[in-house]
Backbone as JSON, one array per atom type, in Angstrom:
{
  "sequence": "MNTPDDVQYALETTRVLYEPDRRIDTFGGTKFEFLLLSELMDSVGQVRIRSGEIEATCPQIIRPEAYNEVEFEGFGEAASRLYAWMEERGISAPLVKYGFQFKRGAVKEELLNDSIESVRGKVLEDARQRGNPMQAVIEGVDDAWEICVLRFVFEMTLKSREINLFDFKRRGMI",
  "N": [[0.92, -0.88, -0.38], [0.19, 1.91, -1.06], [1.86, 5.24, 0.63], [0.76, 8.83, 1.11], [2.97, 10.04, 0.46], [4.24, 8.29, -0.78], [3.32, 8.41, -3.26], [3.45, 10.93, -4.06], [6.6, 10.94, -4.19], [6.78, 9.43, -5.87], [5.6, 10.5, -8.02], [6.88, 13.29, -8.73], [9.31, 12.0, -9.01], [9.65, 10.26, -11.58], [9.97, 9.88, -15.02], [9.31, 9.94, -18.42], [11.16, 8.37, -20.56], [11.42, 8.0, -23.47], [9.04, 8.69, -25.39], [5.62, 7.88, -27.03], [5.13, 7.84, -30.61], [2.45, 8.95, -31.22], [-1.02, 9.67, -30.18], [-3.47, 9.66, -27.57], [-6.58, 8.36, -29.07], [-9.3, 10.43, -30.28], [-11.76, 9.11, -30.52], [-12.16, 6.37, -29.97], [-10.2, 3.37, -29.2], [-6.61, 3.47, -28.14], [-3.93, 1.59, -27.54], [-1.01, 1.72, -25.85], [1.96, 0.69, -25.52], [4.2, -0.16, -22.6], [7.71, 0.23, -21.35], [8.92, -0.11, -18.08], [11.79, 0.86, -16.34], [13.21, 0.38, -13.3], [14.93, 1.14, -10.37], [16.0, -1.58, -7.88], [15.21, -0.98, -4.33], [16.74, -2.15, -2.37], [18.88, -2.85, -3.14], [22.1, -3.11, -4.8], [22.98, -2.41, -8.06], [20.99, -3.9, -9.4], [18.01, -3.86, -11.61], [14.85, -3.65, -12.29], [12.62, -4.49, -15.16], [9.59, -3.91, -16.12], [7.36, -4.77, -18.49], [4.56, -4.0, -20.78], [0.98, -3.33, -21.29], [-1.46, -0.3, -22.08], [-4.47, 0.8, -22.05], [-6.4, 3.4, -23.18], [-9.29, 4.35, -23.32], [-12.03, 6.23, -25.03], [-15.69, 6.97, -23.51], [-18.03, 4.73, -23.92], [-21.1, 5.78, -23.94], [-22.74, 8.43, -23.81], [-22.75, 10.36, -20.65], [-24.62, 11.76, -17.92], [-22.8, 14.84, -17.01], [-22.39, 14.89, -14.22], [-21.68, 12.5, -13.9], [-19.5, 11.22, -14.94], [-16.67, 9.96, -14.82], [-13.66, 9.05, -14.02], [-12.25, 5.6, -14.91], [-10.03, 3.12, -14.08], [-9.17, 0.46, -14.42], [-7.84, -2.26, -13.81], [-5.34, -1.29, -11.71], [-5.69, -1.13, -9.51], [-5.58, -0.39, -5.9], [-3.49, 1.95, -5.82], [-4.15, 3.8, -8.04], [-6.65, 4.73, -6.98], [-5.37, 6.07, -4.84], [-3.71, 7.99, -6.04], [-5.46, 9.28, -7.8], [-7.21, 10.66, -6.02], [-4.97, 12.62, -5.19], [-4.33, 13.94, -6.77], [-6.8, 15.06, -7.61], [-6.57, 16.77, -5.09], [-5.56, 19.04, -5.17], [-6.26, 20.07, -7.36], [-6.01, 19.07, -9.96], [-7.2, 17.37, -11.55], [-9.23, 17.95, -13.92], [-8.46, 17.36, -16.71], [-8.65, 14.48, -17.09], [-11.26, 14.07, -16.03], [-12.99, 15.55, -17.75], [-13.04, 14.46, -20.21], [-13.78, 11.91, -19.44], [-12.51, 9.01, -19.07], [-11.7, 5.61, -20.01], [-9.21, 3.9, -18.7], [-6.93, 0.87, -19.27], [-5.16, -1.46, -17.69], [-3.28, -4.09, -18.58], [-1.87, -7.45, -18.56], [1.07, -7.71, -16.63], [4.45, -7.79, -17.43], [7.42, -8.94, -15.79], [11.19, -8.33, -15.29], [13.86, -9.36, -14.21], [16.93, -7.59, -14.18], [20.81, -7.98, -13.48], [22.63, -5.63, -13.5], [23.93, -2.21, -14.35], [21.43, 1.13, -13.43], [21.93, 3.32, -15.05], [23.42, 1.68, -17.43], [21.5, -0.6, -18.63], [18.99, 1.67, -19.26], [20.04, 2.9, -21.4], [20.61, 0.6, -23.54], [17.6, -0.15, -23.6], [16.44, 2.48, -24.9], [18.39, 2.25, -26.72], [16.85, 0.32, -28.45], [14.69, 0.97, -28.05], [14.67, 3.32, -30.05], [15.38, 1.51, -32.39], [13.22, -0.28, -33.0], [11.02, 1.37, -33.47], [8.48, 1.72, -32.81], [5.47, 3.6, -33.02], [3.69, 3.18, -30.95], [5.27, 2.76, -28.61], [6.47, 3.45, -25.08], [8.68, 4.51, -23.09], [9.64, 4.66, -19.6], [11.19, 5.55, -16.53], [11.2, 5.19, -13.57], [10.21, 4.64, -9.65], [11.1, 1.66, -8.18], [8.91, 0.41, -5.96], [6.96, 1.92, -6.01], [5.87, 1.36, -8.63], [3.53, 1.79, -10.38], [2.02, 4.15, -9.87], [3.86, 5.15, -11.27], [3.25, 4.87, -14.22], [0.73, 5.44, -14.26], [1.19, 8.22, -14.08], [2.7, 8.74, -16.73], [-0.37, 8.25, -18.09], [-1.44, 10.27, -17.63], [0.14, 12.03, -18.33], [0.26, 11.56, -21.19], [-2.4, 12.26, -21.76], [-2.23, 14.56, -21.08], [-1.55, 15.85, -22.98], [-2.49, 14.83, -25.59], [-5.08, 16.53, -25.89], [-5.09, 18.97, -27.14], [-5.32, 18.24, -29.89], [-7.55, 16.08, -29.42], [-9.86, 18.39, -28.87], [-9.63, 19.7, -30.84], [-10.5, 17.57, -33.03], [-13.04, 17.25, -31.85], [-14.29, 20.09, -32.16], [-14.38, 19.86, -34.7], [-16.23, 18.04, -35.93], [-18.2, 19.38, -34.92], [-19.32, 19.38, -32.02], [-18.34, 20.61, -29.85]],
  "CA": [[0.05, -0.07, -0.1], [1.41, 3.1, -0.89], [1.6, 6.39, 1.58], [0.84, 9.95, 0.59], [4.64, 10.24, 0.6], [4.74, 7.42, -1.63], [3.06, 8.82, -4.53], [4.27, 12.43, -4.37], [7.87, 10.59, -4.25], [7.25, 8.27, -7.52], [5.18, 11.84, -9.16], [8.05, 13.87, -9.16], [10.92, 11.21, -9.78], [8.83, 9.63, -12.99], [10.43, 10.0, -16.62], [9.62, 9.39, -19.8], [12.44, 8.73, -21.6], [10.99, 7.98, -24.63], [7.78, 8.92, -25.78], [4.91, 7.16, -28.0], [4.76, 9.2, -31.71], [0.76, 9.05, -31.42], [-1.96, 10.52, -28.95], [-4.84, 8.85, -27.46], [-7.35, 8.83, -29.9], [-10.44, 11.13, -29.62], [-12.76, 8.31, -30.97], [-11.68, 4.74, -30.09], [-8.97, 2.97, -28.22], [-5.81, 3.45, -27.52], [-3.06, 0.8, -26.93], [0.45, 2.15, -25.57], [3.05, -0.37, -24.95], [5.15, 0.57, -22.02], [8.67, -0.81, -20.41], [9.31, 0.42, -17.17], [12.87, 0.67, -15.7], [13.04, 1.28, -12.16], [16.38, -0.2, -9.43], [15.73, -2.33, -6.59], [15.39, 0.12, -3.59], [17.58, -2.68, -1.39], [19.51, -4.34, -4.12], [22.78, -2.49, -5.81], [23.3, -2.98, -9.29], [19.94, -4.4, -10.04], [17.04, -3.12, -12.25], [13.45, -4.26, -12.95], [12.18, -4.19, -16.29], [8.38, -3.93, -16.25], [6.41, -4.42, -19.73], [2.73, -4.48, -20.75], [0.2, -2.13, -22.18], [-2.28, 0.52, -21.26], [-5.81, 1.22, -23.14], [-7.17, 4.34, -23.32], [-10.79, 4.4, -23.94], [-13.41, 7.19, -24.15], [-16.67, 6.54, -22.88], [-18.77, 4.08, -25.22], [-22.34, 6.21, -24.17], [-22.71, 9.75, -23.32], [-23.16, 10.25, -19.8], [-24.69, 13.22, -17.35], [-21.79, 15.24, -16.52], [-22.31, 14.18, -12.5], [-21.33, 10.82, -13.83], [-18.57, 11.25, -15.16], [-15.64, 9.86, -13.7], [-12.04, 8.46, -15.16], [-11.92, 4.7, -14.4], [-8.97, 2.59, -13.88], [-8.95, -1.25, -14.92], [-6.74, -3.24, -12.99], [-4.33, -0.84, -11.26], [-5.95, -1.52, -7.9], [-5.55, 1.01, -4.88], [-2.57, 2.8, -6.62], [-4.77, 4.34, -9.01], [-7.27, 5.55, -6.27], [-4.61, 6.79, -3.95], [-2.88, 9.02, -7.36], [-6.4, 9.87, -8.27], [-7.07, 11.54, -4.59], [-3.72, 13.08, -4.23], [-4.76, 14.97, -8.14], [-7.99, 16.13, -6.7], [-7.1, 17.22, -3.92], [-4.94, 19.73, -5.92], [-7.03, 20.45, -8.23], [-5.36, 18.82, -11.68], [-7.54, 15.87, -12.35], [-9.8, 18.12, -14.61], [-8.67, 17.0, -18.07], [-9.48, 13.65, -17.27], [-12.6, 13.95, -16.05], [-13.67, 16.27, -18.67], [-13.16, 13.09, -21.01], [-14.27, 10.39, -18.97], [-11.66, 8.37, -19.9], [-11.35, 4.74, -19.02], [-8.08, 3.21, -18.6], [-6.98, -0.51, -18.44], [-3.9, -2.16, -17.77], [-2.73, -5.34, -18.96], [-0.84, -8.23, -17.97], [2.36, -6.94, -16.98], [5.78, -9.38, -17.06], [8.72, -8.42, -15.28], [12.84, -9.43, -15.94], [15.32, -8.64, -13.2], [18.46, -7.49, -15.07], [21.96, -7.5, -13.0], [23.14, -4.24, -14.56], [23.61, -0.47, -13.82], [20.11, 1.87, -14.14], [22.63, 3.44, -16.89], [23.25, 0.67, -18.81], [20.24, -0.58, -18.82], [18.29, 2.68, -19.86], [21.12, 3.5, -22.69], [20.46, -0.77, -24.15], [16.52, -0.03, -23.8], [16.53, 3.33, -25.7], [18.95, 2.47, -28.48], [16.41, -0.58, -28.9], [12.98, 1.68, -29.24], [14.77, 3.53, -31.12], [15.31, 0.67, -33.51], [12.42, -1.14, -33.67], [10.2, 3.09, -34.26], [7.4, 1.1, -32.62], [5.17, 4.45, -32.62], [2.83, 3.14, -29.49], [5.79, 2.43, -27.25], [6.73, 4.05, -24.13], [10.32, 3.98, -21.91], [9.47, 5.07, -18.43], [12.05, 5.34, -15.42], [10.12, 5.4, -12.29], [10.08, 4.24, -8.49], [10.3, 0.08, -7.85], [7.81, -0.13, -5.14], [5.24, 2.94, -6.89], [5.68, 1.37, -10.29], [2.0, 1.55, -10.92], [2.2, 5.48, -9.93], [4.96, 5.73, -12.62], [2.58, 4.59, -15.43], [-0.19, 6.3, -14.31], [1.81, 9.69, -14.39], [2.29, 8.26, -18.03], [-1.16, 8.04, -18.49], [-1.52, 11.53, -17.43], [0.88, 13.13, -19.5], [-0.48, 11.57, -22.56], [-4.06, 12.51, -21.8], [-2.63, 16.09, -21.66], [-0.87, 15.98, -25.11], [-3.35, 14.26, -26.58], [-5.88, 17.28, -24.98], [-5.92, 19.69, -28.33], [-6.27, 17.14, -31.11], [-9.18, 15.54, -29.05], [-10.68, 19.74, -28.85], [-9.96, 19.98, -32.64], [-11.64, 16.51, -33.21], [-14.37, 17.32, -31.09], [-14.56, 20.86, -33.11], [-14.48, 19.85, -36.58], [-17.81, 17.37, -36.33], [-19.54, 20.36, -34.38], [-19.53, 18.77, -30.94], [-18.14, 21.68, -28.94]],
  "C": [[0.99, 1.18, 0.23], [0.95, 4.35, -0.19], [1.32, 7.66, 0.46], [2.21, 10.55, -0.17], [5.13, 9.65, -0.57], [4.23, 7.81, -3.33], [3.62, 9.66, -4.82], [5.93, 12.02, -4.84], [7.59, 10.27, -5.97], [6.73, 9.5, -8.2], [6.41, 12.75, -9.44], [9.29, 13.24, -9.21], [10.76, 10.57, -11.11], [9.66, 10.26, -13.83], [9.96, 9.49, -17.27], [10.49, 9.63, -20.55], [12.3, 8.36, -22.58], [9.04, 7.46, -25.03], [6.99, 8.35, -27.15], [4.59, 8.73, -29.08], [3.36, 9.36, -31.39], [0.56, 9.4, -29.67], [-2.7, 9.7, -28.64], [-6.25, 9.82, -28.58], [-8.9, 9.34, -29.55], [-11.91, 10.22, -29.54], [-12.25, 6.66, -31.18], [-11.32, 4.39, -29.01], [-7.8, 3.41, -28.4], [-4.26, 2.69, -26.91], [-1.53, 1.68, -26.46], [0.66, 0.75, -24.56], [3.94, 0.3, -23.67], [6.46, -0.03, -21.4], [9.23, 0.58, -19.35], [10.06, 0.03, -15.85], [12.36, 1.63, -14.17], [14.49, 0.02, -11.14], [15.49, -0.55, -8.1], [16.18, -1.29, -5.46], [16.91, -0.9, -2.6], [18.41, -3.57, -1.82], [20.53, -3.06, -4.64], [23.15, -3.21, -7.35], [22.15, -3.66, -9.78], [18.57, -3.82, -10.45], [16.11, -3.99, -12.68], [13.0, -3.75, -14.2], [10.53, -4.5, -16.43], [7.89, -3.73, -17.77], [5.24, -4.48, -19.56], [2.33, -3.6, -21.45], [-1.18, -1.75, -21.2], [-3.15, 0.98, -21.87], [-6.42, 2.2, -22.7], [-8.4, 4.42, -23.9], [-11.73, 5.52, -23.71], [-15.01, 6.57, -24.11], [-17.53, 5.86, -23.73], [-20.32, 4.72, -25.25], [-21.85, 7.46, -23.6], [-23.11, 10.16, -22.06], [-23.15, 11.62, -19.1], [-23.28, 14.08, -16.57], [-21.45, 15.18, -14.92], [-21.89, 12.83, -12.94], [-20.41, 10.91, -14.48], [-17.04, 11.53, -14.2], [-14.68, 9.22, -14.63], [-12.07, 6.52, -13.98], [-10.65, 4.48, -14.7], [-8.71, 1.17, -13.48], [-7.92, -1.58, -14.46], [-4.96, -2.98, -12.58], [-4.65, -0.9, -9.95], [-5.68, -0.18, -6.98], [-4.8, 2.16, -5.42], [-3.44, 3.81, -6.96], [-6.16, 5.46, -7.67], [-6.23, 6.45, -5.16], [-4.18, 8.25, -5.03], [-4.08, 9.63, -7.49], [-6.9, 11.22, -7.24], [-6.54, 12.71, -4.79], [-3.93, 14.61, -5.54], [-5.71, 16.12, -7.88], [-8.17, 17.0, -6.33], [-5.85, 18.9, -4.57], [-5.04, 20.27, -7.21], [-6.36, 19.98, -10.26], [-5.99, 17.54, -12.49], [-8.72, 15.88, -13.4], [-9.9, 17.35, -16.1], [-9.42, 15.76, -17.79], [-10.52, 13.09, -16.45], [-13.66, 14.71, -16.72], [-13.73, 15.15, -19.69], [-13.78, 12.19, -20.6], [-13.91, 8.94, -19.01], [-11.38, 7.02, -19.25], [-9.68, 3.93, -19.36], [-8.03, 1.67, -17.85], [-5.6, -1.06, -18.72], [-4.2, -3.21, -18.01], [-1.88, -6.03, -18.01], [0.84, -7.93, -17.83], [3.4, -7.97, -16.13], [6.83, -8.05, -16.54], [9.89, -9.24, -15.22], [13.65, -8.73, -14.79], [16.93, -8.84, -13.84], [19.75, -7.47, -13.75], [23.18, -6.57, -13.31], [22.66, -2.8, -13.51], [22.3, 0.2, -14.43], [20.71, 2.34, -15.92], [22.58, 2.69, -17.88], [22.35, 0.33, -19.39], [19.35, 0.68, -19.71], [19.1, 2.89, -21.21], [20.56, 2.19, -23.86], [18.98, -0.26, -24.37], [15.94, 0.81, -24.47], [17.08, 2.86, -27.13], [17.89, 1.21, -29.21], [14.88, -0.01, -29.41], [13.07, 2.51, -30.13], [14.72, 3.21, -32.6], [14.07, 0.15, -34.24], [11.34, 0.36, -34.35], [8.84, 2.93, -33.63], [6.67, 2.99, -32.46], [4.08, 4.47, -31.32], [3.89, 2.51, -28.24], [6.39, 3.75, -26.19], [7.99, 4.01, -23.29], [9.88, 4.91, -20.49], [10.36, 4.65, -17.73], [11.4, 5.89, -14.04], [10.47, 4.21, -10.77], [9.81, 2.73, -8.63], [9.26, -0.65, -7.26], [6.42, 1.0, -5.27], [5.38, 2.43, -8.27], [4.73, 1.52, -10.35], [1.93, 3.1, -11.14], [2.72, 5.76, -11.22], [3.75, 5.91, -14.15], [1.52, 5.31, -14.96], [0.19, 7.84, -14.73], [2.27, 9.67, -15.9], [1.13, 8.59, -18.6], [-1.82, 9.67, -18.6], [-0.73, 13.04, -18.46], [0.59, 13.23, -21.13], [-1.66, 12.1, -22.95], [-3.93, 14.17, -22.17], [-2.15, 16.59, -22.85], [-1.71, 15.71, -25.64], [-4.4, 15.51, -26.63], [-6.18, 18.28, -26.83], [-5.85, 18.92, -29.25], [-7.27, 16.48, -30.86], [-10.01, 16.81, -28.93], [-10.58, 19.74, -30.34], [-11.13, 18.98, -33.49], [-13.35, 17.2, -33.14], [-14.94, 18.81, -31.85], [-15.29, 20.43, -34.6], [-15.87, 19.25, -37.01], [-18.66, 18.21, -35.39], [-19.64, 19.7, -33.05], [-19.23, 19.6, -29.94], [-18.87, 23.13, -29.68]]
}
């Protein structure tokens, strides 16, 4: 269970090292693949790589404003704590406005005996060579890793906002 201090620390130290070329689609779903790098807190020279998918979808039905909420399927308590932290600071509005649903798929873990610098370099080089437009590489905190992934989701929502607003205006919805 993450404390408010854990959430704060994870949010402050998480870095998106390699950002997807694509943004969250306005109408439909978008799947991002992520690799999350984190140093083990109690072991020197060990790095955990978590890989998985995040799917962002807009609501399938239009709901009254009072029922607009963000859903985080597969994230558990970490998402609730992060969302509460964001609401306290008034920074949840972009997520609520869209009423997005975020779903985390299965996550695989790999433990490497190497320095974070070395692993970071290899993973980034591989991501650049593959050129997957949906790939993200994130560096974060091992014990609050879900918060790190959610921070990536929040950043992608903010970066997708202008495109989404343009699409709504173009279709006469705003």
